N, C-alpha and C positions, 0 to 999 in steps of 0.2 A: 710892902710886906713881902718877904721872901718865903716861899713854900717849897718844900722838897718832898718827893714821894719816897717813903721808906717801906720796903717789903721784906718780911722775914720768911724765908723759905729754906727748908733743910738746914736750919741753924745758921744760915748765911744771911748777912745783911746786904740788901741790894738797895742802893740809892741812886737810881738813874737820873740824869738831867731830864727835866720835862721840856719837851719841844712840842711840835705839832702832833707828833705821834710817839707812841711808846709801846714796846712789846715786853711781855713777861713770859718766861718759860718755867714750867713745873715738870717734875719727873717723878714717875712712880711705876711700880710693877703690878699693882692691883687696881681694880676699879674703885675700891673704897679709898685708897690713898690718893688717887687722881681726883676724885670728887672732893675730898677734904682740901687738897692743895690748891685746886682751882678756886674753891670757895674762899680760901685764905687770900689768894691773889685778887679776886674780885672785890672782896671786902676791904682790902688795903686801898685799892683805887677808889672805891666808894667813899671811904673815910677821907682820903686825900681831896676828893671833889667837894666835901663839905667845907673845906678851907678856902675854896675859890669863890669869889664874889660874883663874877660875871658868868652866867650859865653857858655862854658861847665858848668859854675857855675850859669848861669841864670836859673830862675825858669820858668817851663812851666806847663801847666795844665795837670794833670795826670788823674783826675777823677772829676765828679760832681754828686751829688745825692740830691734828694728831700725827705724830711721827712714829714709825714702827720701831720695834725694839731691836737691839743688837744682841750680841752674845750674853750681855748682862740681863736680858729679858725685861728691860724697863722701857717705858714709853715716855715721850715728851709731848706736852701740850704747849703750844704757843698761842697766847692771847694778845691780839694787837688792839691798842686803844688809839683813838684820834681825838683831837679837840672837836667839839660839837660843831664849831663854826666852819670846819673844813671837811666835814664828812659829806662830800658832794654826792656820792652815790646814794646814800640814804635820803638826802634832800631831793634828789632827782625823782626818786620813787615815792616821795612824800610819806616815808615810813616813820614810825615813831623811833625816838632815840633808844639805843640799847644801853641803858644805864647799868653800870656794873652791879648795882643792888637789885636789879630786876632780871639778872641773867643767872641761870644755873646750867651746869654741864653734868650730864649723866654718862656713866660708862658701864660696859659689860665686857666679859672676857671668856673665852673658851678655846679649846685646842682643835676641835673637829667641827666640820660644817654644820652637822645636825645639832650638836651641843651649842654651837654659836647661835643658831637660829632660836633655840629655846632661851638662851641668855639674853639675846637682843629683844625678844618678845617680852621677857620679864622686865627688862629695862624700860621699854615703852610703857608697860603697865605702871611702873613707878612714876614715869613722867606724867602719864595721864592723871594719876591721883594728885600729883604735885602742882599741876598747872590749871586746876579748876578756877574759874570757869574757862573752858577751852576757847570760847569766842574772843577772849581778851589775851590770848597767848599764841605764840607761833614759834616754830623751829627756824633757826637761821643757819644752822650748820650741822652736817652729819658726816661722819667719817668712819671707815673701817681700815685698820692697818694690821699687818702681820709681823710677827717676830721673825728673826733669822732662823734658818733651819726648820721652818714650819712648826715651831713649838707651840705657838699660841696666837690668837687674834684678839685685838681690842677694838671695841666699838664705842663711838662717842656721838651723843646728840646734844646740841646746845639749844636752849629754849629761853625765850624772853616771856615773862609773865609779870603783870603789874602786882600780883599778890605775893611775889617773891620779896619785893621791897617793903611789904607791909609789916 
């Protein structure tokens, strides 16, 4: 059986070849857009995984990063996926797999330090409500990046929680 990953982002069809690892980039200028687009990307990979028989061949999240904005004031999130069988770092730490269906990324944005702190705290409050019960959840990535010319900052926190996949 031949299976290919198809992801629709920004009205563009992306059909990358599936190898041992795969990365997906999403772009947006607001926290709401980035949350929606990262969810679409994670959902597409989760759907792809349902077509794979061997759990060791399923893709799991290995990393996520946020790139700062340019003059267009947009930000880019890169999510890297690897086959479960080769995620040696996770295996070395005996950590649970980061299944795409159990991962959510949260974002916040503001232009000034004090306003950014308020936005970041509000984002963490949203995370806290979303990841209950907290003992079954953990953050695996956090980033803050600035736009060019000091116009705005974007914050990102990536969480794994078993109740996201429920």
